[in-house]
Phi, psi and omega in degrees: 000152184281157178294334177296320179295316179300315180299318180296321179294313181298325181267012173059044177293123184294347181282349183275132181290159180296322180297318178294318178304312182298320180294318180293315181294329176297316179294319179301315181293322181292325183270347182071023181299134178250113178301143180280096184293331180292317179294319180295329180297327179295328182276317187267354183063021175250141178211156176053065183242129174251146176259148175230127175251130179221157178272003175087006180296137177257010177298162187305312184295300182301322179295319178294321179294317179302312179298319182293320179294316178299316180296317180294321176297317179299317179298331179272003178089018181248144167273160180237141172244122185255130175244124175263120184289150177279342180200182182249019181263178184294322181298317179294322179296315179297319179300314179296319179298315181296324177298321180288320177299322177303329183273354177082033179293149179275335180193170186226136169256125178254121176265110189235081180286335184258146183302317181302321180290318178301319179292322179296321178297320179299328184272351185267136176268118182256143179260002175229162179299142182227135171241128179253128174265103185205128184296135173077000181268147175240161186296141179199144177054038176081003179261122177278156178226145175228139180201161164276142181282090185293320179298316179297319178298319178295323178292322176301313182297315181293318179298323179299315178294321177298317181295334176283350178108005179282141178238334177253096187243117179272166175226127171259110188259160175274189182298134183276357168281350177269136177300320178301315181299316180298314185287329177290323174297315182297318179298318177299312181297314182297317181294320177295314182295320179292336176275000181078020182251146173282127176304139180286194181299143172249127179240125181279130175228190187225028178082347183273158176297323180296320178292327175295321177299314179296322178296320177299317177299319180295320177297321177298320180292327183277347186107111190296128172285174177274337180220147179225128170260119182253136190283357174201154179297321182295316176296325181296324177299319177295319177300315180299322179295317179299319180292317184298324183298333180252012175086009176278122186257143176253127003261010185302314184261331180208140179262141179236138169230136187242188182221136176125319191048056177295170183297343182265351186302321181284348182264353176294165174235110359285162177302139187279134161284127189209148178280122184272130172259131183264083183294326179301313179292323179301313178296318180298313180296321181297315181291317179298319178296319179297318180293326174294322178293320177300325180281358174106003179284155182288165178295151184214170178231132176233130176238121185263124179283128175283176181228147177271127175260115185270126176232233192241013186267002179220143177208184179294146183290153172224161180295142182249126180289144177291344178238085183295161179298145175297152177300136176105348178288000000 
C-alpha cells in the first residue's frame, strides 16, 4: 500500500473506506509503527496530548482515578483525550486505541478495574507507551502498571478489627469480576488465617448501597458477627441501614470498617473507619510513569500502600443480645 494511503488513515481522512482502514491498522499493529505526534501536531495544531482509555464505570474508584489522571496530565502540561470503550474485549480495546492514535497521543493510560479489560490490554499490541491502572497487575510485554495495594488495604482493615479483640469477622465484598473485589476478599482471608482465625461469613454484593443493605439483612439472618469489613463506603451505608432498622447499633453491637474513605465517610453516623485510597498520588504516578516511558525508559510496576483512617465505627466487642433494642431508644 502507498504511504499516501497510510497517511490518510492515520489522519482520519473520510475518503478512506472502512476495509482499507482495517487493513492499514492491522499492518501498523504488526510492525509496531509509532506515528510521529510532533509532526502531526504541526498540522493539527495539537501538541502534548495523552490518551486515557476507560470502561465508562462511574463507581467511586474508577471515576476518582480518571479525574486524578486528567489533573496530573494537566499539571504536566498535557491535554487528555478520553475514550470510553464499548466493551471490555480485545476488539473494543483496539478500537479505542486506534481512535487515540488517530489523534496523535504520545502515550495512553488505561483504567482497568475489571479483569476482562485488563486481560484485553495484555493481548493488545500497542505502538505507543501504555500505563495500566489495575490492581494486582505487574508490568509485562512493555506495559507499565500502577495500582493501590488492595490486598494490603484489606489486611489493614481486618487487622484493626482483630487488634480490637474481634474473632468472628464477616466480609461484605464487591463484584468479583473487579480486581479490587478479588484482592479485598483475599486480604481479609489471609489476615484471618494468619491470626489463626476462621474467616467469618462472606456475603457477595455489587458495590451499591442497596446491595449493602441486602448483605446486612443476610448477616442478620446468619447470626450477627462482632465485626464486619465492608469493601466500600457506599455498601457500608446500606449495611448500617439494615442494622439500624432492627435496633443493632454501630459500634455498640457490631463494629464496621470500610474501604475507600470517600468524602462522605466522616459524615456517616457514626463516622466510618475506612481505608483511604490516594487517587491523587495514583494519577500522578501513572502520568509520571507514562512520560518516563515516552522518554524511552523501560516498563515498571508501582504499588501504592493505602492507609487506614480510624474514626468511630469500631470498638472492642461486647456480647450481643438476640433481642436488640427497638429503633429510637
